[in-house]
N, C-alpha and C positions, 0 to 999 in steps of 0.2 A: 383801489379801482381806478382812481384818476390817472395813475401812472399807466395802467393798461389802456385807458382811453387815449391818452397822449401818444402812446406807442402806436396805437391804431392809426391815428391821424398822421403821425410821422411817416409810417409806411405808405400812406396814401400819396405822399410827395406833392401836397398842395392840391390834390384833386378832391372833388366833393365825395362824401360818403353819406348814405342815408341813415337816419336814426334807426330804421327798421333793420338794416344790415348790421349795424353795430350791436343792436340789441340781441340779434340772433347769434352773432359770432362770439360775443362776450357773455351771453347768457344772463343778461340783466335787463330790467324793464326800460322802456323808452323814457318814462318819467324820471327814473334814476339817472339816465344819461343826460337828460336836460338839466337836472339839478347839478350834476358834476361839471357840465360845461359852463354853467353860470358861475360856479365857484372858481373855475379856472379863469374865467373872464375877470373876476374880481381880483385875481392875482397877476393880471397883466397880459394874459394870453388873449389874442384877438382871433375871433372866428367870423367867417362870413356864412350866412345861412340863406337857403333858397327853399321855398315851399315844395319845389319839384325835385331838387337835387340833394337836399340835406345840408350838411355842414362841411366846411373846409377850414383848416388851420392856416392862417396867413401870417401870424407873428407869434414867436415864443420869447418871453422876456428873459433877461439875464439872471435867472434864478439857479440855485444849486440843488434842484430836486434829484433824487436818485436816477431818474430817467435822463435828465440833462447830463449828469456826470457820466453815466454809463456810455453815452453816445460818443464821448471823446477819450475815454480811458484807455491807456496802453500799458497797464501794469499786470503782473502775475498775481499779486496778492493785495497790495494796498488799494483800498477803495472798492474792492469787489463786493463788499457788504457795506451799505450806507444806512445809517440811522439819521433821519432828517427831521429837523424842527424848524417851524417858521420863527419861533422865539423860544429861548430857554435861558435860565439864569447863567448857566455855564456849561459849555460842551465838555470840559474836563470832568465836571461832576457827573454828567450823564455817562461819559465813557467809563469812569471808575465803577459806576453802578453796574453796567452791563459786563464789564471785565470781571467783576466779582461773581457774576452769574454765569461766566463761562464763554463770553463772546470770543469769537475766533480772532486770531492774529490778522492784522490788516484792516479790521473793521474801522470805519471812520464815522465820527459823529459830526454832523454839519448843521449849522443854524444860520438862518438869514440875519438874526440879531441875537446878541447876548445882553442880558440886563444887568448882570453882575460879573462880567468878565474880569480876570485879573492876570497880571504877569508876575515877574520876579519881584521879591521883596514886598509881596502883597499889594503891589501898585494896581490901581484900577486901569483896565484897558477898555477904551471907548469902542463899542461894537455896534454901530447903527445898522438898521435894516438895509440889506442888499448893497451896502457900500464898502464891503470888504469880504474877505474869506475868513470865516470864524469856524475852525474845525479842530478836532482832536483825533489822534491815531492811536490805536491799541497795538503795542508790540509785545511779543512773548519771546524774548531772545534766549539763546542757549549760552551766551557768555556769562561769566561769573558776576555776582553782585558788585564786586569791587571795581568792575569796569563800567558800571552803569552811569556814573557821572559824566562819562565822555559822550553819552548819547545826545546830550544837549548840543555838543559841538557837531556831531553827525547831522543832527536836524538842521543846524544853521547852514551847513554846507549844501544840503539838499534844497532847502528853501531859497538860498541865495542863487544857486544855479538855475532853478526854475524861474525866478524873477528875471535874471539876466536873459534867459531865452525869450521872454515875452516883452522885451523892449527897454528895460532899465539896465543896460550893460555895465554901468559904473557902480552898481550896488555892491556893498561889501559888508563884512562882518565885524562888528565891535564886540570884543571879548565880553562874555563868552558866547552869546547867541543872539544879540540884537542885530537886525539887518538895517543898515543905514544907506541913504542915497544922498550924496553931497552933504553929509553931516547931519541929516535929519532922519528920525526914526520912521521906518516903513513897516517893520514887522516886530511883533513881540512874541515871546514863547514862554511856556511854563511846562517843565518836565516833572512828573510825579510818578512814584514807584511803589509797588508792594513786593516785598521780598523777604526771604529768610536768610540766614547766614550762608546757606548752600545754593540757593536757587532764586532766580527772579520769577515772580508770578506774572507780573505785567509791568510795563512802562507805558504811561500815558503821555503823549507829546501834544500839548495844546499850542496851537499856532493861530495868530491873528495877523492878517495882511490887509493893509489899507489900500483899497482900489479906487473908490469913488467919493471919498470924503473931501469936501472943499475946505480950504484953509479956515474960513470963517466958521465952519461947522465944528471944528475941534473944540473941546473944552478949553477954556482960557489958559489953564495951566500947561496945555500941550502946544498951544500956538507958537510958532517959531521954532519948535523942536521936533515936530512930527510932519510927515508928508504922506502923499498917496500917489498912485499912478496918475490919477486925474490932475493933481497939482503939478505933476512933472510933464504934463502934455501928452500922456499916453492913455488912449481909450482901450482898455484891456477887457477881454472876455473873461469873466470870472471862472467859468467852467474850464476854459483852455488853460488858464493860469493854474487852477487846482490840479488839472491833469499833469501839467509839466512839473509842478512841485512834487506830486506823488511819485512820478517816474524817477526823478532825481533822488528823492528820499529812499526809494526802494533800492536804487543802485548803491548808494552809500551804506545802507543797512546790510545788503548782501556782502559787501566788502568786510564790514565789521564781523559778520557772522562766520565768514569763511577764512579770512586772512588776519583777523585782529584789527586793531585801530590804527596801526602805523600809517597806512595810506590815507585813512580818513583824516588824521591829524595833519598830514602833508597837504591834503586838499584844503583844510581849514586855513593853514598858513598862507596859501596862495590867494585866498579871498579876504584875508584880514586887512582891516583899516586901522587896527590898533598897533600891530607890530611896527617898530621903528619910530613910534610917536612918543613925545613926552606926555606922561599921564599923571594924574593925581589919584591915589588910592585912598578911598574913604571907608573906614570901618568904625562904627560907633561914633565916639567923639574924637577919634584919632585920625590922622591922615599924613601922607607923605607923598613926595613926587619922585619921579625917575623915568627912565626910558624903558618902554616895553620892548624887550629884546627877543622873546621867544615864548613858546609854551613847552612844558615838559611832557613826558610820556603819560602823565595822568591828566593832561589838559589844563594844568594850572599855569597861570601867567607868570612869567619871570620878568621882574622889574629891577633894572640896574639903577640904584640910587646914587652911584658915584663912590659909595663906600662899601656897598655889598650888593649882591643880587638876591632880592627877596622873592619868595614863592607865594603867589596869591591864589587862594582857593575861592571859588565862586561864592557860595553861601550868601552871607549878609554883607557883601562888599560891593561898593559902587566904584566904577572907573570913569573918570572924566578927563578932558584935556587939562594939562597942567596949569594953564592960565584961566581956567573956568572958575567962577566964584564958588566958594565953599557954601553948600546949602545950610541955612539956619535951621536949628532944631528947637 
């Protein structure tokens, strides 16, 4: 009901509307309207009231409610259905639940905060209230399960392009799917799948984009290694950024569905900040260094050690600059 009330005020274009009129048009009591308006106020919406004229909306906060998303969305499928949470342990877990129940392709699960968000290698992902975009997308692709691992590169391309459109033109992709800005992590992703040998049931792409987190607010382990739009001097609209990312994701997904992953991988190469760099490949207690020269048709990283070109699969592997210290275990 609150979304319907907000839509009513949005259509009023800043003009006053009476509680009686809203009650009649939405078929809800004036007491219920007053309660919903008070809840909206507690979430940052600002209303002006007049005993003679009623209410008018004068400010809407930078939240990612279904109504706010719908007002800027320009996609055919992605984001047309939104499942919204003020707080949830994990949008990926919520997305998997509704995917198993039959949620349609393109459904997104959005939260203002995640309390147990995680990225690759089970790493914690810091997801504070309204200071980032924390969401998961449900895909139901027709390509074969053996192609699914490349979806994470597809997502990286879409997210990176959306971020570039909204003010961080130097953003790039660290293999396989971290988005960096001037060497600091801006985005984390986690791809999860349910499939048989013959068919993909669903792919869940969880994405976290730092927008308003200040340097001092990051957990101590992240400081110096993570960044946000705010830290880079860009005041971004969360809903506009989400709309841009979804549009770019949809475009790359259509390419993969209709033409295969060839062009998607080419797009990834153009945005990469890993290719051409000296890197250290860490897996378990072993590691080696070499130059990242390309990705192959499966999306695996090719590293030239000087003696051989080694093929690196994502999995439980970490890629760092060659001169970075080796993490202690």
